[in-house]
C-alpha positions as CSV (number, residue, x, y, z in Angstrom):
1,M,113.8,128.8,104.9
2,T,110.0,129.4,105.1
3,T,107.6,126.7,106.6
4,R,105.9,126.7,103.0
5,T,109.1,126.0,101.7
6,L,110.0,123.2,103.8
7,S,106.4,121.7,103.0
8,L,107.1,121.7,99.3
9,L,110.6,120.3,99.7
10,F,108.9,117.4,101.9
11,L,106.0,116.9,99.4
12,L,108.6,116.6,96.3
13,G,110.8,114.1,98.4
14,F,107.7,112.2,99.6
15,T,106.3,111.8,96.3
16,A,109.7,110.6,94.9
17,L,110.0,107.9,97.7
18,V,106.2,106.6,97.8
19,R,106.0,106.0,93.9
20,P,108.2,103.3,93.8
21,C,106.9,101.9,97.3
22,M,103.7,101.7,95.7
23,A,104.7,99.5,92.8
24,A,106.7,97.4,95.0
25,T,104.0,96.6,97.4
26,D,101.1,96.5,95.0
27,F,99.2,93.1,95.2
28,W,96.2,94.0,93.3
29,H,95.1,95.7,90.1
30,L,91.7,97.1,88.3
31,N,90.1,94.7,86.3
32,S,88.0,95.4,83.2
33,S,84.3,94.3,85.3
34,G,84.3,97.1,88.1
35,G,86.3,95.4,90.6
36,I,90.1,94.8,91.8
37,T,92.3,91.3,91.2
38,W,95.2,89.9,92.5
39,T,96.7,87.5,90.3
40,F,98.9,85.2,92.3
41,D,102.6,85.8,91.4
42,G,104.1,83.6,94.2
43,R,104.1,86.2,96.8
44,A,102.6,84.8,100.1
45,H,100.1,87.5,101.3
46,S,97.1,87.6,103.9
47,D,94.5,90.1,104.1
48,H,91.0,90.5,105.9
49,I,87.9,92.3,104.6
50,E,84.5,92.8,106.1
51,M,81.2,92.3,104.1
52,S,78.0,92.6,105.6
53,G,74.2,92.0,104.9
54,Q,71.0,92.7,107.0
55,R,71.3,89.9,109.4
56,M,74.9,89.3,109.6
57,S,78.6,90.5,109.2
58,C,81.6,88.7,108.3
59,V,85.3,89.6,108.8
60,L,86.9,87.1,106.1
61,R,90.7,86.8,107.1
62,Y,92.0,85.0,103.9
63,G,95.2,84.6,102.1
64,V,97.3,82.5,100.0
65,N,100.6,80.8,100.9
66,A,103.8,80.1,99.1
67,Q,102.9,77.0,98.0
68,G,99.7,78.6,96.4
69,N,97.0,77.3,99.0
70,F,94.2,79.4,99.8
71,H,93.0,79.7,103.5
72,C,90.2,81.7,105.0
73,N,88.7,82.1,108.3
74,F,85.5,83.6,109.0
75,G,84.7,86.3,111.4
76,M,81.3,85.7,111.8
77,V,79.0,88.4,113.6
78,W,75.1,88.2,114.0
79,P,74.1,91.3,115.6
80,M,70.3,90.7,116.6
81,L,71.3,87.4,118.3
82,R,72.3,89.1,121.4
83,T,74.4,87.8,124.1
84,L,74.7,88.4,127.9
85,P,75.6,91.1,129.4
86,N,73.6,92.9,126.5
87,D,76.1,95.7,125.8
88,T,77.7,97.3,122.9
89,H,79.8,94.1,122.1
90,A,76.9,91.8,122.7
91,S,76.4,90.4,118.9
92,L,76.8,86.4,118.7
93,Q,80.4,86.2,117.3
94,R,82.5,83.2,116.2
95,Q,85.7,83.1,114.2
96,L,85.1,79.8,112.4
97,G,87.6,78.1,110.3
98,W,85.2,75.4,108.6
99,D,85.9,74.2,105.3
100,A,83.1,73.0,103.4
101,L,85.7,71.5,100.8
102,E,86.5,68.9,103.2
103,A,83.3,67.3,102.4
104,V,84.4,66.9,98.5
105,T,86.4,64.1,96.9
106,V,87.9,63.6,93.5
107,N,88.4,60.0,92.5
108,K,87.8,59.2,96.3
109,R,90.8,61.2,97.5
110,S,90.3,64.7,99.4
111,L,90.9,67.6,97.2
112,S,94.8,68.7,97.7
113,G,97.6,70.3,95.9
114,E,95.6,73.7,95.3
115,K,97.2,76.5,93.1
116,V,95.4,79.8,93.3
117,S,95.3,81.8,90.3
118,S,93.4,84.7,91.3
119,I,91.2,86.4,93.9
120,T,88.8,89.0,92.8
121,L,87.0,91.5,95.0
122,D,83.8,93.4,93.6
123,G,81.4,93.4,96.6
124,M,82.0,89.7,97.3
125,M,85.1,87.5,96.7
126,T,85.7,85.3,94.0
127,V,88.7,82.9,94.0
128,E,90.0,80.7,91.2
129,S,92.1,77.8,91.6
130,N,93.3,74.6,90.1
131,Y,93.6,71.1,91.5
132,G,95.7,69.6,88.6
133,G,93.1,69.2,85.9
134,L,90.2,70.5,88.0
135,H,89.3,74.1,88.1
136,L,87.7,75.4,91.3
137,R,85.7,78.6,91.3
138,R,84.7,80.2,94.7
139,V,82.3,82.8,95.3
140,L,82.2,84.1,98.9
141,S,79.4,86.3,99.9
142,P,76.9,87.7,102.7
143,S,73.5,86.9,102.2
144,T,71.6,90.1,101.9
145,Q,68.7,89.1,104.3
146,L,69.4,85.7,105.8
147,P,71.6,85.5,109.0
148,A,74.3,83.8,106.7
149,F,77.5,83.7,104.6
150,V,77.1,81.9,101.5
151,M,79.8,80.1,99.7
152,V,79.3,78.8,95.9
153,Y,81.6,76.4,94.6
154,T,81.8,75.3,91.0
155,L,84.3,72.6,90.0
156,K,85.1,72.2,86.1
157,N,86.8,69.1,84.8
158,N,89.7,70.4,82.5
159,A,91.4,67.1,82.3
160,G,91.5,64.9,79.4
161,Y,89.5,62.2,81.1
162,N,86.5,61.4,83.6
163,V,86.4,62.2,87.1
164,T,84.4,61.0,90.1
165,I,83.1,64.0,92.4
166,G,81.9,62.8,95.5
167,I,80.4,65.1,98.0
168,D,79.7,63.9,101.5
169,R,76.4,64.7,103.5
170,L,77.3,67.8,105.7
171,Q,75.3,69.5,108.4
172,K,77.0,70.4,111.5
173,E,75.9,72.6,114.2
174,M,77.0,74.0,117.5
175,L,74.5,74.9,120.3
176,T,75.6,77.9,122.4
177,P,74.9,77.8,126.4
178,A,71.6,79.1,127.0
179,S,72.7,80.8,130.0
180,L,74.8,83.3,127.7
181,G,72.1,84.5,125.5
182,V,69.2,86.7,125.6
183,K,66.7,84.4,124.0
184,G,68.7,81.2,125.3
185,S,70.7,79.0,123.2
186,Y,71.7,79.8,119.5
187,R,72.5,77.1,116.9
188,I,75.6,78.0,114.6
189,G,76.0,75.9,111.8
190,L,77.6,75.0,108.3
191,A,75.4,72.9,106.0
192,L,76.0,71.9,102.2
193,D,72.9,71.8,99.6
194,K,74.3,68.6,97.8
195,S,75.5,65.2,98.6
196,G,76.1,62.3,96.4
197,A,78.7,61.3,93.6
198,W,79.1,62.7,90.1
199,Q,80.7,61.9,87.0
200,L,82.0,64.8,85.0
201,A,83.5,64.4,81.7
202,P,86.1,66.4,80.3
203,G,84.7,70.1,80.0
204,D,81.7,69.4,82.5
205,S,81.0,71.4,85.4
206,L,79.3,70.8,88.7
207,S,77.9,73.5,91.2
208,F,77.1,73.2,95.0
209,S,76.9,75.9,97.8
210,A,77.3,76.0,101.6
211,L,75.9,78.1,104.3
212,L,77.4,79.3,107.3
213,Y,74.3,80.4,109.7
214,A,73.3,81.0,113.0
215,V,69.4,81.1,114.4
216,G,67.7,81.1,117.7
217,G,67.6,77.7,119.4
218,G,64.3,76.9,118.3
219,E,64.2,78.1,114.8
220,P,64.8,76.0,111.8
221,M,67.8,76.3,109.8
222,P,67.6,79.0,107.0
223,Q,66.4,77.8,103.4
224,W,68.5,79.0,100.7
225,N,69.6,78.8,97.0
226,G,73.4,79.7,96.8
227,T,73.1,80.9,93.3
228,E,70.0,82.9,94.0
229,E,71.9,84.3,97.2
230,V,74.8,85.6,95.1
231,A,72.6,86.9,92.6
232,Q,70.8,89.1,95.1
233,R,74.0,90.3,96.6
234,R,75.2,91.4,93.0
235,K,71.9,93.1,92.3
236,L,72.4,95.2,95.6
237,V,76.2,95.7,94.5
238,N,75.1,96.8,91.0
239,Q,72.6,99.4,92.7
240,L,75.1,100.8,95.0
241,M,77.7,101.1,92.3
242,G,75.4,102.7,90.0
243,S,74.2,105.6,91.6
244,L,76.3,108.5,92.4
245,Q,79.0,107.8,89.7
246,L,82.2,109.5,89.9
247,T,83.9,109.8,86.6
248,T,87.3,111.5,86.5
249,P,90.6,110.9,84.7
250,D,91.8,108.7,87.5
251,P,90.8,105.3,87.1
252,V,91.8,104.2,90.7
253,I,89.7,107.0,92.4
254,N,86.9,106.2,90.6
255,R,87.2,103.0,91.7
256,M,87.9,103.4,95.1
257,F,84.9,105.6,95.3
258,A,82.6,103.1,93.8
259,F,83.8,100.6,96.7
260,A,83.7,103.2,99.5
261,K,79.8,103.5,98.7
262,I,79.3,99.4,98.8
263,R,81.0,99.5,102.4
264,A,79.3,102.8,103.6
265,C,75.9,101.3,102.6
266,E,75.9,97.6,103.2
267,S,76.5,97.8,107.2
268,I,72.9,98.3,108.0
269,F,71.1,95.9,110.2
270,Q,67.6,95.3,110.6
271,T,67.1,95.5,114.1
272,K,63.9,95.7,116.2
273,A,64.3,99.5,116.2
274,G,64.7,99.4,112.6
275,P,67.5,100.0,110.1
276,M,70.5,100.8,112.1
277,H,73.5,101.4,110.5
278,S,76.8,100.4,112.7
279,P,80.4,100.6,112.2
280,G,81.4,96.9,112.3
281,G,84.7,95.8,112.9
282,E,83.8,92.7,115.2
283,A,83.0,95.1,117.8
284,Y,80.1,97.4,117.1
285,Y,76.5,96.4,115.8
286,A,73.1,96.8,116.3
287,A,73.7,100.4,117.7
288,V,74.3,103.9,116.8
289,W,77.2,106.6,117.5
290,A,76.8,110.3,117.6
291,N,79.9,110.5,115.4
292,D,80.1,107.4,113.2
293,Q,76.1,107.6,112.2
294,A,74.9,111.3,113.1
295,E,78.0,113.2,111.9
296,Y,80.1,110.8,109.2
297,A,77.7,108.4,107.5
298,N,74.3,110.0,107.4
299,P,74.7,112.9,105.7
300,F,76.3,111.2,102.8
301,F,73.3,108.6,102.9
302,P,70.8,111.1,100.9
303,F,73.0,111.4,98.0
304,M,72.8,107.7,96.9
305,G,68.9,107.6,96.6
306,Y,69.3,104.1,98.7
307,G,65.9,103.7,100.3
308,Y,67.2,101.4,102.9
309,A,70.1,103.7,104.1
310,N,67.7,106.6,104.2
311,E,65.3,104.7,106.6
312,S,68.3,104.2,108.9
313,I,69.1,108.2,109.1
314,H,65.7,108.4,110.8
315,T,66.5,105.0,113.2
316,T,69.5,107.1,114.3
317,Y,68.1,110.5,115.1
318,G,65.1,108.9,116.5
319,L,66.8,107.1,119.0
320,F,68.8,109.9,120.3
321,A,65.6,112.0,120.3
322,R,64.5,109.7,123.1
323,Y,66.9,111.1,125.1
324,M,66.1,114.8,124.8
325,N,65.4,116.2,128.2
326,D,64.0,119.6,129.8
327,A,67.0,119.8,132.1
328,Y,69.9,119.6,129.1
329,K,71.6,116.8,130.6
330,P,73.8,115.1,127.8
331,L,72.9,113.1,125.1
332,P,74.3,109.6,125.1
333,S,77.4,108.9,123.2
334,S,75.6,105.8,121.5
335,V,72.3,103.9,121.6
336,I,73.0,100.1,121.7
337,A,71.4,96.8,121.8
338,E,68.9,97.5,119.1
339,G,68.1,100.5,120.7
340,E,67.1,98.8,124.2
341,S,70.2,100.9,126.1
342,C,72.8,103.6,126.0
343,W,76.5,104.3,126.5
344,S,78.1,107.5,127.7
345,A,81.1,106.3,129.7
346,A,83.3,108.9,128.0
347,G,81.1,111.7,129.2
348,D,79.8,114.3,127.0
349,R,82.1,114.1,123.9
350,G,80.6,117.0,122.2
351,D,77.7,114.8,120.9
352,A,75.0,117.1,120.9
353,A,77.3,119.2,118.3
354,M,77.8,116.1,116.3
355,I,73.9,115.4,115.9
356,A,73.0,118.9,115.2
357,Y,75.9,118.9,112.2
358,G,74.7,115.8,110.9
359,A,70.6,116.2,111.5
360,S,70.5,119.6,110.1
361,R,72.6,118.4,107.0
362,C,70.2,115.7,106.6
363,A,67.1,117.6,106.9
364,L,68.1,119.9,104.1
365,E,69.3,117.0,102.1
366,S,65.8,115.1,102.2
367,G,64.0,118.4,100.2
368,S,60.9,117.5,102.4
369,K,59.2,119.8,105.1
370,T,57.6,116.5,106.5
371,E,60.9,115.0,106.8
372,A,62.8,118.3,108.2
373,Q,60.1,118.9,110.5
374,R,60.7,115.6,112.4
375,L,64.4,116.4,112.4
376,Y,63.8,119.8,113.4
377,P,63.3,119.4,117.1
378,I,66.4,117.4,117.9
379,I,68.3,119.9,116.0
380,K,67.0,122.7,118.2
381,W,67.6,120.8,121.5
382,C,70.9,119.9,120.3
383,L,71.9,123.5,119.7
384,E,70.4,124.8,122.6
385,Y,72.3,122.4,124.6
386,C,75.5,123.8,123.0
387,R,74.5,127.4,123.5
388,R,74.1,126.7,127.3
389,K,77.8,124.7,127.1
390,L,79.2,128.1,126.1
391,T,82.5,129.1,127.9
392,P,83.0,132.8,129.0
393,E,85.4,133.1,125.9
394,G,82.3,131.7,123.7
395,V,83.5,128.2,122.6
396,V,81.7,125.0,123.5
397,A,83.0,123.0,126.6
398,S,82.9,119.0,126.5
399,N,84.5,116.6,128.6
400,S,86.3,114.9,125.6
401,D,85.9,114.6,121.4
402,E,85.2,111.2,119.4
403,L,88.6,109.6,120.5
404,E,86.9,109.2,123.9
405,G,90.2,110.4,126.0
406,R,92.7,108.4,123.9
407,F,94.6,111.8,123.4
408,P,93.7,114.7,125.5
409,S,91.2,117.4,124.3
410,G,91.1,120.0,127.4
411,E,87.9,121.6,128.7
412,A,86.8,122.8,125.2
413,N,88.1,121.3,121.9
414,L,88.3,122.9,118.3
415,C,86.3,119.9,117.0
416,T,83.3,120.3,118.9
417,S,82.9,124.0,118.6
418,S,83.6,123.8,114.7
419,L,80.6,121.1,114.4
420,Y,78.4,123.5,116.3
421,A,79.3,126.5,114.1
422,D,78.3,124.7,110.9
423,A,75.2,122.9,112.4
424,L,74.0,126.8,113.3
425,L,74.5,127.9,109.6
426,S,72.3,124.7,108.3
427,A,69.9,125.2,110.9
428,S,69.4,128.8,109.5
429,Y,68.9,127.6,106.4
430,L,66.5,124.8,107.4
431,A,64.5,127.5,109.7
432,R,63.7,130.0,107.1
433,D,62.3,127.0,104.8
434,L,60.2,125.8,107.7
435,G,58.9,129.3,108.0
436,D,60.6,130.1,111.5
437,K,62.2,133.4,110.7
438,A,63.2,134.4,114.1
439,A,65.2,131.0,114.7
440,S,66.7,131.5,111.2
441,L,68.0,134.8,111.7
442,S,69.4,134.0,115.2
443,Y,71.0,130.9,114.3
444,A,72.7,132.9,111.5
445,R,74.0,135.5,113.8
446,Q,75.2,132.6,116.3
447,A,77.1,131.0,113.2
448,K,78.8,134.1,112.8
449,E,79.6,134.7,116.3
450,M,81.1,131.1,116.8
451,R,83.5,131.6,113.8
452,T,84.8,134.6,115.6
453,H,85.2,132.9,118.7
454,I,86.8,130.0,117.3
455,D,89.5,132.0,115.9
456,S,90.2,133.9,118.9
457,Y,90.4,131.0,121.2
458,F,91.9,128.2,119.2
459,H,94.1,130.5,116.9
460,A,97.8,129.7,117.5
461,T,101.1,129.4,115.9
462,M,102.4,125.9,116.1
463,D,105.8,124.7,115.4
464,G,106.0,127.8,113.1
465,F,102.6,127.1,111.6
466,D,99.9,129.8,111.6
467,T,97.0,127.5,112.4
468,Y,95.1,126.1,115.9
469,R,95.9,124.6,119.1
470,Y,93.4,121.7,119.5
471,Y,92.6,123.1,123.1
472,K,94.0,125.3,125.5
473,G,97.2,124.4,126.7
474,N,98.0,122.2,123.6
475,D,101.7,122.5,122.6
476,K,101.6,119.5,119.9
477,L,100.1,119.9,116.1
478,R,96.8,117.6,116.1
479,A,95.3,116.0,113.0
480,W,91.9,117.6,113.8
481,I,93.1,121.2,113.1
482,C,91.4,120.1,109.7
483,I,88.2,120.4,111.2
484,P,87.5,124.2,110.5
485,L,88.4,123.5,106.9
486,T,85.4,121.0,106.2
487,M,83.1,123.4,108.1
488,G,83.8,126.2,105.6
489,I,86.0,128.3,108.0
490,Y,89.2,129.2,105.9
491,D,90.7,131.9,108.3
492,R,93.8,130.1,108.7
493,A,93.9,127.5,105.8
494,K,97.3,128.3,104.5
495,G,99.1,127.6,107.9
496,T,96.9,124.7,108.8
497,I,97.1,122.7,105.4
498,D,101.0,123.4,105.8
499,A,101.0,121.8,109.3
500,L,98.7,118.8,108.0
501,F,101.2,117.9,105.0
502,S,104.3,118.6,106.9
503,P,106.5,115.6,108.2
504,R,105.2,116.4,111.7
505,L,102.1,114.8,111.1
506,W,101.8,113.4,107.5
507,T,103.2,109.6,107.0
508,D,102.8,106.8,104.4
509,N,99.5,105.9,106.5
510,G,98.2,109.2,106.1
511,L,97.9,112.1,109.3
512,L,99.0,111.0,112.6
513,T,96.7,112.0,115.7
514,Q,99.4,113.7,117.2
515,E,103.0,114.8,116.0
516,G,105.6,112.6,117.6
517,D,103.1,109.7,118.2
518,G,102.6,106.7,115.9
519,T,98.9,106.4,116.2
520,F,96.7,107.2,113.0
521,W,93.1,107.3,112.3
522,D,91.7,107.2,108.9
523,R,89.1,109.6,109.6
524,S,91.2,112.6,110.2
525,T,93.1,111.8,107.1
526,L,89.6,111.8,105.3
527,Y,88.4,115.0,106.9
528,A,91.5,116.7,106.2
529,L,91.7,115.9,102.4
530,R,88.1,116.8,102.1
531,G,89.2,120.0,103.7
532,T,92.0,121.0,102.0
533,L,89.9,120.6,98.6
534,A,87.2,122.8,100.0
535,A,89.6,125.4,100.9
536,G,91.1,125.5,97.3
537,E,94.3,124.0,97.7
538,T,93.2,121.5,94.8
539,E,96.6,120.5,93.8
540,R,98.3,119.7,97.0
541,A,95.3,117.8,98.1
542,M,95.2,115.5,94.8
543,K,98.7,114.3,95.2
544,F,97.9,112.9,98.7
545,L,94.3,111.9,97.7
546,S,96.3,110.0,94.8
547,F,98.7,108.4,97.1
548,Y,95.9,107.4,99.8
549,S,93.7,105.8,97.5
550,H,96.0,103.7,95.7
551,R,97.6,102.5,98.8
552,R,93.9,101.4,100.4
553,L,92.8,100.3,97.1
554,L,95.8,98.2,95.3
555,G,98.1,97.9,98.2
556,D,98.4,95.3,101.0
557,H,95.2,95.8,102.8
558,V,92.3,96.5,100.6
559,P,89.8,97.7,99.4
560,Y,88.2,100.2,101.6
561,A,89.3,103.0,104.3
562,I,90.3,101.9,107.6
563,E,89.5,102.9,111.4
564,A,93.0,102.9,112.9
565,W,96.3,101.7,113.7
566,P,97.5,100.3,116.0
567,E,94.0,100.0,117.7
568,G,91.4,97.8,116.0
569,G,94.3,96.1,113.7
570,Q,93.2,98.5,110.7
571,R,89.5,97.5,110.5
572,H,87.1,98.2,107.6
573,L,84.7,100.2,109.7
574,S,81.8,101.3,107.5
575,A,81.3,105.2,108.3
576,E,85.0,105.8,107.1
577,S,84.1,104.8,103.7
578,A,81.3,107.2,103.8
579,L,83.7,110.0,105.1
580,Y,86.0,108.9,101.8
581,A,83.0,109.5,99.4
582,R,82.4,112.8,101.1
583,I,85.6,114.0,100.1
584,F,84.1,114.1,96.4
585,T,80.9,115.2,97.0
586,E,81.6,117.9,99.3
587,G,85.3,118.6,98.7
588,L,85.9,118.1,95.1
589,F,82.4,119.2,93.9
590,G,82.0,121.4,96.9
591,I,78.0,120.7,97.2
592,R,76.3,122.1,100.3
593,P,72.7,122.0,100.8
594,T,71.4,125.6,101.2
595,G,67.8,124.8,101.5
596,L,65.3,122.1,101.0
597,H,65.7,122.8,97.4
598,S,68.6,124.9,96.8
599,I,72.6,124.1,96.8
600,S,75.6,125.5,96.3
601,V,78.3,124.1,94.3
602,T,82.3,125.1,94.8
603,P,84.1,122.9,92.1
604,R,87.9,122.1,92.3
605,L,88.9,120.8,89.2
606,P,92.7,119.8,89.1
607,K,94.8,121.3,86.7
608,D,95.6,118.1,84.9
609,W,91.9,117.2,84.3
610,Q,89.7,118.6,81.7
611,E,86.8,117.1,83.1
612,M,84.7,115.5,86.1
613,T,81.4,114.4,86.5
614,L,79.1,113.3,89.4
615,S,76.1,111.6,88.1
616,D,72.8,110.3,89.4
617,I,73.1,112.5,92.7
618,H,70.0,112.1,95.0
619,L,69.4,115.1,96.6
620,C,66.5,117.4,97.7
621,Q,63.9,115.2,96.0
622,K,65.7,115.6,92.8
623,V,68.1,113.3,90.7
624,F,70.7,115.4,89.0
625,T,74.1,115.4,87.4
626,L,77.2,118.1,87.7
627,R,79.5,118.1,85.1
628,V,82.8,120.5,85.6
629,W,85.0,121.0,82.6
630,R,87.7,123.4,81.4
631,R,87.2,125.4,78.3
632,G,90.2,127.3,77.4
633,S,91.0,129.4,80.8
634,S,87.8,129.1,82.3
635,V,86.0,126.2,84.4
636,R,82.4,125.8,83.6
637,V,79.8,123.9,85.5
638,S,76.6,122.4,84.4
639,L,73.6,121.0,86.4
640,Q,71.3,118.5,84.5
641,Q,68.0,117.6,86.5
642,Q,66.0,114.5,84.7
643,G,63.8,115.6,82.0
644,K,65.0,119.3,82.3
645,K,67.6,121.6,80.3
646,A,70.7,121.7,81.9
647,V,71.9,124.9,83.6
648,E,75.5,125.9,83.0
649,K,77.3,128.5,84.5
650,T,81.0,129.9,84.6
651,G,83.3,132.9,86.0
652,K,82.7,132.3,89.5
653,E,84.0,130.1,92.5
654,T,80.9,129.4,94.2
655,Y,77.5,128.9,92.2
656,D,74.1,128.4,93.4
657,F,71.5,126.1,91.9
658,K,67.7,125.8,92.5
659,L,66.4,122.2,92.4
660,M,62.8,122.6,91.3
């Protein structure tokens, strides 16, 4: 029996097994207002979600017990309130179980006997509950700009008689030890905006809000209006959901794409170095990484047209550029502590290849010679660094990869060399448009040579699959064999895709990092799905993408892509959501910048879809919509720029468009 036959049999069996499992484990459903809702049905359940603003982040651990009572814990992080030692993890943090409702009484008695009816997620959390004849709505949201998390409560009297609502004056604070803070003591507090007593007649409502905050020891408590804070968060969420809209026949995929944009773009903190996108997860803040930011998230941000995210791109590459040196010593893996320090304990992870890959794409996507020229020096430096690290076999040597030694990667790994090959190709386009003809020709030649060296060095038959070994001496299948597919290298596509979706690597949680191990990282699954689509295996990719999206959006841990398991407890790290979105921009629609004002498009329309659209795309200083649809046996593509006549094409696999 062939490997392909085995894979197809597994796929059929896998699909039959997972569909009933999905229905049995779902807690959430799509609602009509752009979010997801859990209608409580008596099943006790707990989960966690991260939500961020410019000066804070919160991992909200929440749930409902079998009696219908809501519970939550606030995993608060204040990235710019630095602690000692001022290292990667030196953000002020507390896990707080403070409940503002302890200050509320109804007819002189504490609230009791809660019955949750529903919880909704849509960029914030709304909890609907009943305490007998009293209805309570909680809206839980990060402040967009204050160092605070906001809770707005609305009590409505649904009983047939008057009730008296009492709210105690509540303002409590903790003062952290001065010896543990970079700037001395910090004050962590909870405050309510109202106190007193109110008579509510049947049908009447009362709203009030609470603020969970932290400030420097000598700073005043933030002034806030709960309703306005929620409105500002809603405005931001609407902006993010309204840009780069995906429309397909699959409503779950559409909705998860919309959610991914929120998580990818919200985790940007206003540091002393400028806006810094950071992973989150109660671990990684006010810092940038060569993989999470430079490689994963930054190439996605220009598509959104979100100015604050685009500012963070320049912060990232600007911080790494500080470490360029004439001796070509390695760049750090991350720049931490608001830009004041760096971290490189894992050695050279292929960081220069990551940065060159991301920066060259961002430069092209900007559509601006000025912006491109700002990034060109670090791109050239990183490419030269990689060239100097070439082994006699022509691949790039590095100490490790982005997993930092958690799994072996040898002296030269597939990921680093593949990133370098793609960076060279993008740099050749960029150098051409910047008038550096000699460099353009040189980079194009080196990119072609790298593809040859990658195949000759890494090509191997693994477990019967015609694919890649991840490093010399590697004898187990690795998830990162998908990397060449995302870089447009399809020489071993068939065997690689067969291996990725075989029982040796694919599980209910996506790809195992290494066959035979129980560890999975979503980033490899997200890269694999993107690469499989890019390689043209559309139907196979869509089956797994549909399953993955359903599980992450409507299952038992929602609504975003996660980092890893068992490490990190499936944290909602931000850049993973950017990688999810890139499945569609670069995989399904196949968009690649080929110049400051040009793109190529290689659409992959699934056979059971008649049409798909990606609208409000911001790229190369233009805004446009891509529509792909089926007419008879042909697939047609149109690009509609704002204010211009649509350009329609058909009959090819890849189409070139000028954006003028």
